[in-house]
C-alpha positions as CSV (number, residue, x, y, z in Angstrom):
1,X,43.1,50.6,13.1
2,X,42.1,47.4,11.2
3,X,40.0,47.5,8.1
4,X,36.5,46.2,8.6
5,X,34.2,44.7,6.0
6,X,32.1,47.9,6.1
7,X,35.3,50.1,5.6
8,X,36.5,48.0,2.7
9,X,33.1,48.0,1.0
10,X,32.6,51.7,1.5
11,X,36.0,52.3,-0.3
12,X,35.1,49.9,-3.1
13,X,31.7,51.4,-3.5
14,X,33.2,54.9,-3.8
15,X,35.6,53.7,-6.5
16,X,32.9,51.9,-8.4
17,X,30.6,54.9,-8.2
18,X,33.4,57.2,-9.3
19,X,34.0,55.0,-12.3
20,X,30.3,55.1,-13.3
21,X,30.1,58.9,-13.1
22,X,33.4,59.4,-14.8
23,X,32.8,57.2,-17.8
24,X,29.2,58.3,-18.3
25,X,29.5,61.9,-17.0
26,X,27.9,63.3,-20.2
27,X,24.6,61.4,-19.5
28,X,24.4,59.7,-16.2
29,X,22.4,61.0,-13.2
30,X,23.4,59.5,-9.9
31,X,20.3,59.2,-7.7
32,X,20.5,60.2,-4.0
33,X,19.5,56.7,-3.0
34,X,22.7,55.4,-4.5
35,X,24.8,57.9,-2.6
36,X,23.0,56.9,0.6
37,X,23.5,53.2,-0.1
38,X,27.2,53.8,-0.4
39,X,27.3,55.0,3.2
40,X,25.1,52.1,4.6
41,X,25.3,49.3,2.2
42,X,24.2,46.5,4.5
43,X,21.5,48.4,6.5
44,X,19.9,50.8,4.0
45,X,16.2,51.0,4.7
46,X,15.0,50.8,1.0
47,X,17.8,49.0,-1.0
48,X,19.0,45.5,-0.1
49,X,22.6,44.4,-0.4
50,X,22.5,41.8,-3.2
51,X,26.1,41.9,-4.3
52,X,26.6,38.2,-3.5
53,X,23.4,36.8,-5.0
54,X,23.8,33.7,-7.0
55,X,26.0,30.7,-7.2
56,X,29.3,30.9,-5.2
57,X,28.7,34.3,-3.9
58,X,27.8,35.8,-7.2
59,X,30.8,34.5,-9.2
60,X,30.8,35.7,-12.8
61,X,32.2,32.4,-14.0
62,X,30.2,29.2,-13.3
63,X,32.1,26.1,-12.2
64,X,33.4,23.7,-14.9
65,X,33.5,20.0,-14.1
66,X,35.5,17.4,-16.0
67,X,33.5,15.2,-18.5
68,X,33.0,11.7,-17.2
69,X,30.2,10.2,-19.3
70,X,28.2,10.7,-22.5
71,X,24.5,9.8,-22.5
72,X,25.0,7.7,-25.7
73,X,27.2,5.3,-23.7
74,X,24.1,4.5,-21.7
75,X,21.7,4.0,-24.7
76,X,20.4,7.5,-25.5
77,X,19.5,8.0,-29.1
78,X,18.8,11.2,-30.9
79,X,16.0,10.0,-33.1
80,X,12.7,11.3,-31.5
81,X,11.4,7.7,-31.2
82,X,13.5,6.0,-28.5
83,X,12.8,7.1,-24.9
84,X,16.2,8.4,-23.8
85,X,15.2,9.4,-20.2
86,X,16.3,6.2,-18.6
87,X,19.7,6.4,-20.3
88,X,20.2,10.1,-19.3
89,X,19.2,9.3,-15.7
90,X,21.6,6.3,-15.6
91,X,24.4,8.6,-16.8
92,X,23.6,11.2,-14.1
93,X,23.7,8.4,-11.5
94,X,27.0,7.0,-12.8
95,X,28.5,10.5,-12.6
96,X,27.3,10.9,-9.1
97,X,28.8,7.5,-8.0
98,X,32.3,8.7,-9.0
99,X,32.0,11.9,-7.1
100,X,30.5,14.1,-9.8
101,X,31.4,15.4,-13.2
102,X,29.8,16.5,-16.5
103,X,27.4,14.3,-18.4
104,X,27.3,15.3,-22.1
105,X,24.4,15.2,-24.5
106,X,25.4,15.7,-28.1
107,X,23.5,17.7,-30.8
108,X,20.2,16.3,-31.9
109,X,16.7,15.8,-30.5
110,X,16.3,13.2,-27.7
111,X,12.8,12.0,-26.7
112,X,12.2,11.7,-23.0
113,X,9.2,10.0,-21.5
114,X,10.1,10.6,-17.8
115,X,11.5,13.3,-15.5
116,X,15.2,14.0,-15.9
117,X,16.6,14.0,-12.4
118,X,19.8,15.8,-11.5
119,X,19.8,14.5,-8.0
120,X,23.5,14.0,-7.2
121,X,25.8,16.9,-6.1
122,X,28.6,18.1,-8.4
123,X,26.9,16.7,-11.5
124,X,26.4,18.8,-14.6
125,X,24.1,17.9,-17.4
126,X,25.5,19.6,-20.5
127,X,24.1,19.7,-24.0
128,X,25.9,21.1,-27.1
129,X,24.0,24.4,-26.8
130,X,20.4,25.5,-26.6
131,X,20.2,25.7,-30.4
132,X,21.7,22.3,-30.9
133,X,20.5,19.8,-28.2
134,X,16.8,19.3,-27.6
135,X,15.1,17.1,-25.1
136,X,11.5,16.5,-26.3
137,X,9.3,15.7,-23.3
138,X,6.3,13.6,-24.4
139,X,4.5,13.5,-21.0
140,X,3.5,15.8,-18.2
141,X,4.0,15.5,-14.4
142,X,0.4,14.4,-13.8
143,X,1.0,11.4,-16.1
144,X,4.4,10.6,-14.7
145,X,3.9,11.2,-11.0
146,X,0.2,11.7,-10.4
147,X,-2.3,14.4,-9.4
148,X,-0.8,16.9,-7.1
149,X,-3.4,18.8,-5.0
150,X,-2.8,21.8,-2.8
151,X,-2.0,21.5,0.9
152,X,-4.3,24.5,1.4
153,X,-7.3,22.7,-0.1
154,X,-9.5,23.3,-3.1
155,X,-9.2,21.7,-6.5
156,X,-6.0,23.5,-7.6
157,X,-3.1,21.6,-9.1
158,X,0.2,22.1,-7.4
159,X,1.9,21.4,-10.7
160,X,0.8,25.0,-11.5
161,X,3.7,26.1,-9.3
162,X,5.9,23.1,-8.5
163,X,8.0,20.4,-10.2
164,X,9.9,20.3,-13.5
165,X,10.5,17.8,-16.3
166,X,14.2,18.6,-15.5
167,X,14.3,18.5,-11.7
168,X,17.4,19.4,-9.7
169,X,16.9,18.2,-6.2
170,X,18.7,15.9,-3.8
171,X,17.7,12.3,-4.4
172,X,16.2,11.6,-1.0
173,X,14.2,14.8,-1.0
174,X,12.8,14.1,-4.5
175,X,11.9,10.6,-3.6
176,X,10.1,11.7,-0.4
177,X,8.2,14.4,-2.4
178,X,7.0,11.9,-5.0
179,X,6.0,9.3,-2.3
180,X,3.9,12.0,-0.5
181,X,2.2,13.1,-3.7
182,X,1.3,9.6,-4.7
183,X,0.0,9.0,-1.1
184,X,-2.0,12.3,-1.5
185,X,-0.4,13.6,1.6
186,X,0.4,17.0,0.1
187,X,3.8,18.0,1.4
188,X,5.7,21.1,2.4
189,X,8.4,21.4,-0.1
190,X,11.3,23.0,1.7
191,X,14.5,22.4,3.6
192,X,13.0,20.6,6.6
193,X,11.0,17.8,5.0
194,X,7.4,17.1,4.0
195,X,6.1,17.9,7.5
196,X,8.8,20.5,8.4
197,X,10.1,18.3,11.2
198,X,13.4,17.0,9.7
199,X,15.8,19.3,11.6
200,X,17.6,19.7,14.9
201,X,19.1,22.6,16.7
202,X,22.8,23.1,16.4
203,X,23.1,26.2,18.5
204,X,21.2,29.3,19.7
205,X,22.4,32.7,18.5
206,X,22.9,35.9,20.4
207,X,21.0,39.0,19.3
208,X,22.4,40.7,16.2
209,X,21.5,43.3,13.6
210,X,20.6,43.0,10.0
211,X,23.7,43.3,7.8
212,X,26.1,41.7,10.3
213,X,28.5,39.1,8.8
214,X,29.5,37.6,12.2
215,X,27.3,36.2,14.9
216,X,27.9,34.9,18.4
217,X,26.6,31.4,19.2
218,X,26.0,29.6,22.4
219,X,27.9,26.5,21.3
220,X,30.1,26.3,18.2
221,X,31.1,22.6,18.7
222,X,28.9,21.4,15.9
223,X,29.9,24.1,13.4
224,X,32.7,24.0,10.9
225,X,33.8,26.2,8.0
226,X,32.2,25.3,4.7
227,X,29.1,23.7,6.3
228,X,25.6,24.7,5.1
229,X,23.3,25.5,8.0
230,X,19.8,27.0,8.3
231,X,19.2,30.2,10.2
232,X,15.8,29.7,11.7
233,X,13.6,32.5,13.0
234,X,10.2,31.9,14.6
235,X,7.5,34.5,14.9
236,X,5.9,35.6,18.2
237,X,2.1,35.9,19.0
238,X,2.3,39.7,18.1
239,X,3.8,38.8,14.7
240,X,6.7,41.2,15.2
241,X,8.9,39.1,12.8
242,X,6.4,39.7,10.0
243,X,6.3,43.4,10.9
244,X,10.1,43.5,10.8
245,X,10.1,42.0,7.3
246,X,7.9,44.9,6.3
247,X,10.1,47.5,7.8
248,X,8.1,48.1,11.0
249,X,6.2,51.2,12.0
250,X,2.5,52.0,12.6
251,X,1.3,50.6,9.3
252,X,2.6,47.2,9.9
253,X,1.5,47.2,13.6
254,X,-2.0,48.1,12.6
255,X,-2.2,45.3,9.9
256,X,-4.3,42.3,10.9
257,X,-2.1,39.2,10.6
258,X,-4.1,36.5,12.4
259,X,-6.4,35.6,9.5
260,X,-3.5,35.3,7.0
261,X,-3.3,31.6,7.5
262,X,-1.4,30.8,4.3
263,X,1.3,33.4,5.2
264,X,1.7,32.2,8.8
265,X,2.2,28.7,7.5
266,X,5.4,29.9,5.8
267,X,6.9,30.8,9.2
268,X,9.5,30.1,10.6
269,X,11.8,31.9,8.2
270,X,14.5,29.5,7.1
271,X,17.6,31.0,5.4
272,X,20.4,28.6,4.2
273,X,23.9,30.0,4.5
274,X,27.5,28.6,4.5
275,X,29.8,29.2,7.4
276,X,33.2,30.7,6.4
277,X,35.0,30.9,9.8
278,X,34.6,29.7,13.3
279,X,36.6,31.4,16.0
280,X,35.6,30.5,19.5
281,X,31.9,31.3,19.7
282,X,32.2,33.9,16.8
283,X,30.9,32.5,13.5
284,X,31.4,34.3,10.2
285,X,28.8,33.8,7.4
286,X,29.1,33.8,3.7
287,X,26.5,36.6,3.4
288,X,25.3,39.3,5.8
289,X,22.3,38.6,8.0
290,X,19.0,39.2,6.1
291,X,17.1,40.3,9.2
292,X,17.7,41.3,12.8
293,X,18.1,38.5,15.3
294,X,15.9,39.2,18.4
295,X,15.4,36.9,21.4
296,X,11.6,36.8,20.9
297,X,12.2,35.0,17.6
298,X,14.3,32.3,19.1
299,X,17.2,32.6,16.6
300,X,19.1,29.4,16.0
301,X,21.3,27.6,13.5
302,X,19.8,24.2,12.6
303,X,20.3,21.2,10.4
304,X,18.2,20.5,7.3
305,X,17.7,17.8,4.7
306,X,20.9,17.1,2.7
307,X,21.3,19.7,0.0
308,X,22.0,19.4,-3.7
309,X,25.1,21.5,-4.4
310,X,27.6,22.1,-7.2
311,X,25.2,20.8,-9.9
312,X,23.8,22.4,-13.1
313,X,22.1,22.1,-16.4
314,X,23.6,23.7,-19.5
315,X,23.3,24.1,-23.2
316,X,20.0,22.5,-24.2
317,X,16.3,23.1,-25.0
318,X,13.5,21.4,-23.2
319,X,10.5,21.2,-25.5
320,X,7.0,20.0,-24.5
321,X,4.1,19.2,-26.9
322,X,2.4,22.3,-28.4
323,X,-0.9,21.6,-26.6
324,X,-3.3,24.4,-25.3
325,X,-2.5,25.9,-21.9
326,X,-4.8,24.5,-19.2
327,X,-7.3,26.7,-17.3
328,X,-5.8,28.7,-14.4
329,X,-4.4,26.6,-11.5
330,X,-5.2,23.3,-13.3
331,X,-1.9,22.8,-15.0
332,X,-1.0,19.2,-15.9
333,X,2.8,19.8,-15.4
334,X,4.4,20.4,-18.8
335,X,7.0,22.3,-16.7
336,X,10.5,23.2,-17.5
337,X,13.5,23.3,-15.1
338,X,13.1,23.5,-11.3
339,X,15.8,23.7,-8.6
340,X,14.6,22.5,-5.2
341,X,16.6,22.3,-1.9
342,X,19.6,23.3,-4.0
343,X,22.4,25.6,-3.0
344,X,25.2,26.8,-5.3
345,X,23.6,25.3,-8.4
346,X,23.0,26.8,-11.8
347,X,21.2,26.7,-15.1
348,X,23.0,28.2,-18.2
349,X,22.0,28.6,-21.8
350,X,18.8,26.7,-21.5
351,X,15.5,27.3,-23.4
352,X,12.1,25.9,-22.5
353,X,9.3,25.8,-25.1
354,X,5.6,25.2,-24.9
355,X,5.7,24.8,-21.1
356,X,3.0,25.4,-18.4
357,X,5.7,26.8,-16.1
358,X,9.2,27.7,-17.2
359,X,12.0,28.0,-14.6
360,X,11.3,27.4,-10.9
361,X,13.2,28.1,-7.6
362,X,11.5,26.1,-4.8
363,X,13.3,26.4,-1.4
364,X,16.4,27.0,-3.5
365,X,19.1,29.5,-2.5
366,X,22.4,30.9,-3.9
367,X,21.6,29.6,-7.4
368,X,22.2,31.3,-10.7
369,X,20.0,31.1,-13.8
370,X,21.9,32.6,-16.7
371,X,21.0,33.0,-20.4
372,X,17.6,31.3,-20.0
373,X,14.6,31.7,-22.3
374,X,10.9,30.9,-22.2
375,X,9.2,30.6,-25.6
376,X,6.3,28.9,-27.4
377,X,2.6,28.8,-26.9
378,X,2.6,30.8,-23.6
379,X,3.0,29.8,-20.0
380,X,1.4,30.3,-16.6
381,X,4.6,31.2,-14.7
382,X,7.5,31.8,-17.0
383,X,9.7,32.1,-13.8
384,X,8.6,31.3,-10.2
385,X,10.5,31.8,-7.0
386,X,8.7,30.5,-3.9
387,X,8.7,28.4,-0.7
388,X,11.5,30.5,1.0
389,X,14.0,30.9,-1.9
390,X,16.8,33.3,-1.2
391,X,19.9,35.0,-2.6
392,X,19.3,33.7,-6.2
393,X,20.3,35.4,-9.4
394,X,18.4,35.3,-12.7
395,X,20.3,37.3,-15.4
396,X,20.2,37.6,-19.2
397,X,16.8,36.1,-19.3
398,X,14.1,36.4,-22.1
399,X,10.4,35.8,-22.1
400,X,9.3,35.6,-25.7
401,X,5.9,36.7,-26.9
402,X,3.5,33.7,-27.2
403,X,3.2,32.0,-30.5
404,X,-0.5,31.3,-30.2
405,X,-3.3,33.2,-28.6
406,X,-4.0,32.6,-24.9
407,X,-6.6,30.0,-24.3
408,X,-9.7,30.9,-22.3
409,X,-9.6,31.1,-18.5
410,X,-5.8,31.0,-18.4
411,X,-3.4,33.4,-16.6
412,X,0.0,34.9,-17.5
413,X,2.1,36.1,-14.6
414,X,5.8,36.8,-15.3
415,X,8.8,36.9,-12.9
416,X,7.2,35.7,-9.8
417,X,8.3,35.8,-6.1
418,X,6.4,34.8,-3.0
419,X,6.5,32.8,0.2
420,X,8.9,34.9,2.3
421,X,11.5,34.7,-0.5
422,X,14.2,37.3,-0.1
423,X,17.3,38.9,-1.6
424,X,16.7,37.5,-5.1
425,X,17.7,39.4,-8.2
426,X,16.4,39.6,-11.8
427,X,18.9,41.4,-14.0
428,X,19.2,42.2,-17.7
429,X,15.9,40.9,-18.9
430,X,13.8,41.1,-22.0
431,X,10.2,40.4,-21.1
432,X,8.0,40.6,-24.2
433,X,5.1,39.6,-22.1
434,X,4.4,39.2,-18.3
435,X,4.7,41.4,-15.3
436,X,6.8,41.8,-12.1
437,X,4.6,39.3,-10.3
438,X,4.1,38.8,-6.6
439,X,1.8,36.1,-5.4
440,X,1.7,37.7,-1.9
441,X,3.2,35.7,0.9
442,X,5.4,38.6,1.9
443,X,8.5,38.5,-0.3
444,X,11.0,41.1,0.8
445,X,14.3,42.6,-0.2
446,X,14.2,41.5,-3.9
447,X,15.6,43.5,-6.8
448,X,14.6,43.8,-10.5
449,X,17.1,45.8,-12.5
450,X,17.9,46.6,-16.1
451,X,14.8,45.0,-17.6
452,X,12.6,45.9,-20.6
453,X,9.0,44.7,-20.1
454,X,5.8,44.7,-22.1
455,X,3.8,44.8,-18.8
456,X,0.7,42.8,-19.8
457,X,0.6,40.1,-17.1
458,X,-1.4,39.9,-13.9
459,X,-0.4,38.8,-10.4
460,X,-2.1,36.2,-8.3
461,X,-2.1,35.2,-4.6
462,X,-4.7,34.3,-2.0
463,X,-5.9,36.9,0.4
464,X,-4.8,34.6,3.2
465,X,-1.2,34.9,1.9
466,X,-0.9,38.4,3.2
467,X,0.9,41.4,1.7
468,X,2.2,41.7,-1.8
469,X,5.5,43.1,-0.7
470,X,7.7,43.4,2.4
471,X,10.4,46.0,2.8
472,X,13.4,46.8,0.5
473,X,11.9,45.9,-2.8
474,X,13.9,47.8,-5.5
475,X,13.0,48.3,-9.2
476,X,16.0,50.0,-10.9
477,X,16.2,51.0,-14.6
478,X,13.0,49.5,-16.0
479,X,11.8,50.2,-19.5
480,X,8.1,49.7,-19.8
481,X,7.1,49.4,-23.5
482,X,3.3,49.6,-23.0
483,X,3.2,52.3,-20.3
484,X,1.5,50.2,-17.6
485,X,2.3,50.9,-14.0
486,X,1.0,47.8,-12.3
487,X,3.6,46.1,-10.1
488,X,6.5,48.0,-11.8
489,X,6.0,51.4,-10.2
490,X,5.7,50.3,-6.6
491,X,6.3,53.5,-4.6
492,X,2.5,53.5,-3.7
493,X,2.5,49.8,-2.8
494,X,5.6,48.4,-1.2
495,X,6.8,49.6,2.2
496,X,10.4,50.9,2.5
497,X,10.8,50.4,-1.3
498,X,12.7,52.1,-4.1
499,X,11.6,52.7,-7.6
500,X,14.5,54.3,-9.5
501,X,14.8,55.2,-13.2
502,X,11.6,53.8,-14.8
503,X,9.7,55.0,-17.7
504,X,6.6,57.2,-17.2
505,X,3.6,54.8,-16.7
506,X,0.0,55.0,-15.8
507,X,-2.5,52.7,-14.0
508,X,-4.7,50.4,-16.1
509,X,-5.9,46.8,-16.0
510,X,-5.2,45.2,-12.6
511,X,-4.9,48.0,-10.1
512,X,-3.8,47.4,-6.5
513,X,-4.0,49.3,-3.3
514,X,-1.3,49.2,-0.6
515,X,-1.6,46.6,2.1
516,X,-0.4,49.0,4.8
517,X,-2.0,52.2,6.0
518,X,0.0,55.4,6.5
519,X,3.4,56.5,5.3
520,X,5.0,53.6,3.3
521,X,8.5,55.3,3.5
522,X,8.9,54.7,-0.2
523,X,11.2,56.4,-2.6
524,X,10.8,57.4,-6.3
525,X,13.7,58.9,-8.2
526,X,14.5,59.7,-11.8
527,X,11.0,58.9,-12.8
528,X,10.7,59.0,-16.6
529,X,14.5,59.2,-17.0
530,X,15.6,55.6,-17.1
531,X,18.1,56.4,-19.9
532,X,19.9,58.9,-17.7
533,X,20.4,56.6,-14.7
534,X,23.8,55.7,-13.4
535,X,24.7,53.1,-12.4
536,X,22.3,51.4,-14.9
537,X,22.4,48.0,-13.3
538,X,22.1,47.9,-9.5
539,X,23.2,44.3,-9.2
540,X,26.3,44.7,-11.4
541,X,27.3,47.8,-9.4
542,X,27.1,45.8,-6.2
543,X,28.8,42.7,-7.6
544,X,31.9,44.7,-8.5
545,X,32.7,44.8,-4.8
546,X,32.7,41.1,-4.1
547,X,36.5,40.7,-4.6
548,X,37.0,43.2,-1.8
549,X,34.8,41.2,0.5
550,X,36.4,37.8,0.2
């Protein structure tokens, strides 16, 4: 009998788990959830498979491109007085014209009076290290682009959750967004354009189960290995797709969805994925299906706006002026680094200082943020993940304690996820302030693991955005330094969730009630015994198996 992916994975998991228990037998306690997951890694009801989260299927080494230009060759000067943004952007464009490569920025402080746009694929902007190269951003996004209102109305500034002073996005997508903002036609920000109409159907897909790597399509003539496509799932009038994202059952069936207008505006669910093989009408995907495919949701593969891929930012600090944080939701846009409509892109060894919002994933998927740090006077969203961002990895991250007291009427969130975003991972973090934020919008199947947190932030989210959590949220090995439960211990909040190996905590400050009635089918294990947990990092344990899946 041939070896299937499930058989190979099961064998690899058993070996990995055995290594964990052998090397740490004197201390580690293996939770029953881990043992269950080994038997059903792609379909477990509480724990998602996130072993391939991040750039290039979770590769431990990020790509290296040859050096093609130095920003000084285009006029950049490290003297804090000359605006080097035009020179840096010209260098990026020149690298793009020759098919990509690395643009180097030497040590020193370079003033920038405009957005730095990494808008060509296979282009890397690389400084000499976050402690050696600094870009000093003198202006905010309101000054540079204009006022950005919310497509949902009110006087909110969308710069409170969108856009960066270093902005990784395909050139045409960035230009269309800026044009819409300046025309005050507040756009959708994702893979199918400002009005979500820039797509066409490639093929319908036959019904399939969550966790499948291969699907059967009606017509494979437009599909090829290596191509990036969108899996598109529409909801039906009974909102069974949204119920499925929450694990199903009586609680979700009794939930009233029709007045959750912000949530329903996020549908259809759009999941970018590369095709790895086409054999007749059988198509193999780079990652297993995130959800069931049912006829009532009209599953199909579609086109999308051209993606940014193979690009990154490395080895620098972005510093904004040390001005007071604006009142909540009125940010001017002293924002850090944002990846948008990006796939297989990355940020490595980058610090942002004195920013309104730190690092953002906006309709970005399969991207890696590694060795990133938010520091300075305090920020609204240190990290945000929204507008249908999937399969991303944020690892070795730090949120420093603020250097000045919080201004009146401001908010601190933390590591945010919202807007149907799924299968994202936050791993090996040091959060000296903030919380495990959800802004509602039904994020599901996300993992936070091996993190120390001073849990002093608060979550946001409009009531019309629906539930805080969908199914398969997992918090694994979390050390809480101030003993606060909110949004970290989620066994009483998130349906079909797992809270494993967290410190003993208690409720205080912002206290939430579950969105769904009845049995949430949640699991709590090794409560108060984080130090005894094995494996200690859920993502690393799953990532060990990637070599057996390729």
